[in-house]
N, C-alpha and C positions, 0 to 999 in steps of 0.2 A: 437718804433722800436729801435734796437741796434744802436750804433754809430759805433762800430768796432767789426767784427767777424773774427775769425780764421778758415780757411778751412784745416781740417786735411785729406787731400786726394791729389790725383794727377790726371793727364790725363784729359779726357773729362768731367768728373764730377766735378772736381775742377774748370774747366773753366766754366761750367754750373752754378755752385753756385756763382762764382765770378761775372758773368754777371747779375745774378738776384740782387746780393747785390748792384751793381753799379746803377742798375735801381731804387733801393729803396733808394739810398743816404746812404749806408752803406759802410764804409771803410773796406778794406779786408787785412787780413795777411795770406800769403800762406807759410806753411812750406813745406820744400822739402828735398830730399836726395841729395847727391853729384851727382848721375846720372841724376837728373831732374833739375840741376842748370840753364839750358838754356831753359827750357821748356816754353810753351806759357802761362800757368797759372803764372809762376814765372815772365815772362816778364810783364805781365799785372797787377799784384797785386800792391796795395799801399805800402805794406811792405812784406818782406820775411824774413824767418828765416831758415837756414840750420840746420837740426836736426840729421843728421847722414850719414852714408855711404850708398851705394846702397842697402844693404841688408834690406828688409822690417822690419825684426825683430829689426833692429838697428835704424830704422827710422820711417816709417809710423805706426808701431806697438809699438813704444816707447812711451807709455802713459805719462811717466814722462817728457820726453823732450817736448812733444806737450803741456802739461800743463804749463810747465815753460815758453815756447815761448808765450803762451797766457797771462801769467801773466807779463812778461817783456814788452810786446807790448801794454798792457792795453786793450786787447780784452775782451768783455763781454760775448761772446758766442762762441761755437765751433760747426761747422757743419761738421759731419763725412762723408758725401757722402754715398757710398755704399762699401761694402767690408771693408778690414782692421778692424777698431775699431768701425764701424758703429752700430753693435748689440752687442757690449760688454758692459754688464751691469756694470761691475767693473769700466770701463772707464767713464761711464756716472756718477756713484757715486763719482768718484775722481774729476770730473769736479764740481759737486755740492758742494763737500767739499772745493773747492778752489774758490767758488763764481762764477763760470762759468755756464752759461746756456747751457746744452747739447741739441742740436736741435734733439729731438726725444722723445720717450715715457719716463716715469719715470723708474728709474732703476729697481724697483721691478717687473713692468710689463715686461720689456725687459727680466729680468732673468727668469720669469715663462715661457714666450713664447719661449725663446731660448731653453729650455728643452722640446724636443718633447713629452715626455711622459707626462710631466705636462700639456703642451699645449693641448694634446688630451683630458686629463681629464677635463680641464676647458671648452673646447668647447663642449664636451659631456654634461656637466651640464647646458651649454647655449642652448642645443637643436640642435647643429649642427650634421649632420650625419658623421660617421667615417667609413673609410674602415674596413671590418671585421678584427679583430686581437686582440692583447693585449692592454689593456688600460694602464696597469703598465709595468714596465721593467721586464725582465726575467733573473734571476740570474743563471740559469742552462740550459744546452742544452736539458735536459729531458722536462723542461717546454716549451721550444721553440717548440720541437717536438710535444707536446700535443696540442699547439695552432694551429700549421700548420696542424695537422691531422683534427682539428675541422673546419677550414676555408677552406682547400683544397689548393693544390698546383696549380700554383706557388705561393710562398710567397717571401717577401722581408724582410731581416734582416736589421733593421735601428738603427744607433747610436742615443741615446737620445740627445746627445749634438751635433749631426752633422748638417751640413748646406752647401749651396753652391753646392749641388750635390755630397758631400763627405759622407762617412760613411754609405754606402748602398751596400747590396749584394743580387742579385736575386737568389732564390734557386728554382729548379724545381722538386726535389724528396726528400723523406725523407733520402735517402742514402747520399745526398749532404749536408744536414743541419747541422750536428754536426761540420763538418769542417768549413763550411761558418760561422757558429755561433762563433766559436773560432777565425777565421780570422778576422771577423768584430769587435769583442771586441778588439782584439790586436791592430788593425788598429786605432779604436776609441781612445784607450788610448794614442797612440802616437800622433795623430792629435789634440785631444780635451782634453787630460788629464782626460778622464771619459770613462770607458769602458762599461757603461750600454747600453743595447740594447733592443729592442722590436720587435716583429714580426706582420706583417699584410699581408693580401692577396694582391698579386701583380696584379694590373689590367694592363694586358700586351697591351691592345689595347684600350686605353681610350684617352680622351681629357684632356689637362692640361689647365684649364680655371681659371683666377683670377679676383678679384674684387678689384678696387682702393677705399680706404676709406679715409676720412679726418675727424679728430675729434679734438675739442679744450679742453681746461683745465677745462671747465665748464659744461661738460656732453653733449655737442651737438655733433652730428655726421651726415655725409652725405656719400653716396657712389657716385661714378663717373663712373658707368658702368663696363662692362667686358672687359677683354682682352684674347685672345687665344695665348698660348705659347706652342703649341703641337710640334712645329718643334724644336727638341732638340736632342743632341748627348751626351750620357753619362750624362744625367740630366742637361746638359748645353744649354740654350736657343740659337737658331740662328735666328729665325724670329718670330715676334710677331705682332698681329694686334688688333684693336679695331674697333667696338665690336666684340665679339666672333661670328663667322658665324655659320649658319645652325643649330641653337638651337631654340626650341620652346619659344615663349614669356613667357610662364609659367615658363620654366626652368630659363630664364634670370632673372625673378622676384625672384624666389627662391634663386638663387646664391646671387643676390644683398642684398636681405633682410636678409638672414641668415648671410652673411658676416658682415654686419653692426651690427647686433644683437651680434654677437660673439665678435667683436672688443670693442663695448660699454660695454659688459658684464665684461671685465677685466680692464676697466678704460684706455683704449688705447688713446694716444693723438698724434697728428701730422699726417703726412701722412704714410700710411701703405698699405700692400696688403694681402688680404686673399686668398689662394690658394686652388683649388680644383681639384679632378679628376672627370670626368664626363663620365660614361660608355655609351654602345650603347643604353640602355634604357633611357638615360639622367638622371640617378640617380647620385646625387651629393655626393662626399666624401671628407670631409675636410682633407687637407695636413698640412698646417702650415699658421702662420701669419708672415710676414716680417715687421720688425719694422724700415723701412728706405725707402728713396726714391729709386725706382727700376731703372734698366738699361732702362727698356721699357717704362718709364713714357711719353716720347714724344708722343706716339700714343694717349694716353688719352688726352694730352693737345690739340692735333690737332683735335679731335672729339668734345671736350667740350669747347675749347676756354679759358680754365682756366689754369693759370700759377701755376703749383703745387709747385714749389720752392718758389714762392712769398707767397702762402698760408701757406706753411710749416714755413717760417720765421715769418710770422704774428702770427701764433699759438705759436710758440716758444717764442715770445716776450710778450705773455700774452693777445693777442687780441681775443675776442671772435669770433667765426667762422663768417666769412663775407658772407657766401653763405647759402642758404636753398636748401632743395632738389628740390623744383620747379625751381630753378635757373639753374639746370643741364640739358642741352638739348644736345642730341647726334645728330650730323649732319654728314653724310657721313661715310666714312670708312678710316682709317689710317693703314699703314703697315710699320714696321721698320725691317731692316736687320742689323744685327751686322756684321761689317767688321773686322775680326780677322786676325792677321798676323801669319797665320798658312798655312801649305801646305796640301790640301785635298788628294793629290796623295801619301803623305807619312803618312797616318793615322793621319792627322791633326797635324803633328809635328810643333812646334813653328819654325817660319822662320823669326826672327828679322834681322834688318840691317839698313843702312842708306837710306833715302828716296831721291833718286836722281830725281825722278819725282813724284809729287803729285798734282792731280787736281781733286778736289771733284766735283760732278755734281751740276748742278743748274736747273733753270727752274721753272715754276709755281708749287706751293704747294709741294715743295721739300726742306726738312730741313736736314742738315748735322751737327751733333754734333761731333767735332773731335778736338784733340789737335796736329794733325800732320801738317807738313809744309815741303817745300822742304829743304833738309838738315837735317831734324830731324833724330836722331838716335833712332830707336825703341829698347828699352832696353830689354835684355833677363831676367831681374830680376823680371818683374811684368807681370800682366795679359796681354794677346796678343790683347785686344780690342784696335783698332786704330780709328774706326769711327762708327757712327750709321746713316744710311740713312733711313729717315722717310719720307713718302709721304702721301698726302691726296687726295681723289677724291670723287665725289658724290656716287659711288657705288664700290663694291668690284672689279669687273673686271677692272674698270678703275684704281683703286688704284694698282692692281697687274701689270697692263701694264705700269703704270708710274714708279713703282719700278724698273721693269726690264729695262726700258729706262735709269733711272738714274744710276743703276749699270753698264750699258753697257758704260756710259760716265766716270765713275770713273777710273782715271789712278793712279796706285800705282806701283812704280818700283824702284828697287835699287839692289845692289849686294846681292844675296841670298834671297831677299824678295819676299814672296809669300802670297796671301791672300785667303779668303774663298769666294770671289765674284763669281768665276765660279761655285762653288757648289751651292751657294745661288740662281743663276739664274736657275740652274737645278731643284731646288725645285720649284720655281715659275712656271715652265712649266709642272710640274707633273699633271696629269689628276686628281687625287684624291685631291690634294692640291687645284687646281683650282675650284674644285666643292665643297669645304669645308668639304669633307669627310675624311680628314686626322686625324691621331691619333699620339701619341707618338711613334709609331712604324715606322713612315714614313721614317726617316733618315736611320734606320737599313735596311729597304727595299730597299732603293736606293743604299746603300753602299754594301749590300749583296743580290743581286737579285737571286731569286731561280733558280736552274739549270734547263735546258730544260728537260721536262718530269717528274720533281719532283712532288710529290703529293702536293696538296694544304695543307697549314698549318692548324692544327686542332684548332678550337676555344677553348679557355679556358671554362671550365664549368661556369655556371651562378653564379654571385656574390650575396650573401645574401643581403636582404634588410636592415638588421639591424646588429649591432655588436653583435657577440655572448657573451653571459654572461662571465664575467671575474671578478676576484677579484678587487674591486674598488681601485684606487689609491688615496692617500691622495690629497686633492685639497686645496692649499692655498687660502685665501681670500685676493685677490689683488684688489678688486673693489675700485672705487674712494669713494664710500660711507662708506668704511671701512677704509679709510686712516686717520691716526692720524691727518694730517693737516687739515682735515675737509672739503674736497671739496664736492661739491654738487653731489647727486646721478646722474648716467649716464642716458640720455634719448636721443632718436633719435630726430632729427629735423623733424617736420612734413612734409610729402611730399604732393605735389599737387594732387597726385593720383597714383595708382600702377604702371602705365606705363609712367609717365610723363618724366622720364629720358631716355627711350629707343629711339633708332633711329627709326623715323617714316618710 
């Protein structure tokens, strides 16, 4: 294990990693902007380094300053958390060049998976089902129109370099597509420095389900069950739960097994998440692989009893996987709500300010991950996430009731401060959500209820079972057994049985 680790992040995830390091006897260095000088992670760190002003681009995205801070303090490793530089392959490579262990997959794996077009081609080769659409990027609007005509509307135009819910435009007719195509390319160039896009069928009423995977540097891997993340607004998740509810056992097995196969096929290491859309017929469609710890990781920890950050650090330090598939046992149900400093009554506009009152909930099986405290100034410069409230119960109804109770106890107040708690409690009481029948359309339905007497929405035409034929994209060989360093071929850790991991 490392002696000293630098945490290249802020807020609740910086605090989460710091606590894991302290439990493992690892000293911590926390880098921070001037706006976070008095934050809780900075107060609790063994060492701190101010790396820039409030602007993220001059601080938390300043790779040179972060690496120099690690070198000056003698840190051996860098944990990027989520967001910021967590999936930046160039940053991971810079760390390696400076003798620092980057807590995450190898740079070449991150680079391949960050490019969604390449990732689709890699996963298709590994046998994962894709949404109908183009495997390669589409350099002209005419090609985009041809693909859309083949798969049927609505479609979604996606930036190959996109992420975090950005770089996507839903298109519902051929007349809209040329303009949407041009607009998405222009936006992608500004946001990511890469204007390549592709088109796939938009599954308007599907479930967003993901699988947590854990892989080591020696070709071993396991999955830790599913999470449902369908409650989201503008592709940003609001409520997550584990395991994914109301899916057939065979579907859960398919998701878990294909997710692990896809991750191992590209030499993935560390903790990551393979994301899928699941349609009404429970057909699974690969979306992407996230190469980092996720915001919603607490729900997986609550149902498995496995500390994911501990395991992530052990893998990064070179320890072979300490768990086998038969060690993964799901018990009960966990649900997490993100508490964002936003005003739902003003189209979720940011509502930062000083916290004059801040009392998180407590009680049995209730976990709160937060960096907030009385007197804390919520900065307008960063993401609006203030806290995550996660609860566990033996069954889903009990977990939903417990989360509603916990959110009702949460006191957050200050001049101009508003949170998403009232809206989250509205979701928890929605009949479709309570029954586990919700999809990614739930939030839009709650925010934009149909007018009285309006005709019911017309269902989208059925989705094809397979991806239509398309010109194959070049697929780089980034497998572990092709690595010049000579790592061993990837293999899954044998499972105790096909259903050993599932919640009984």
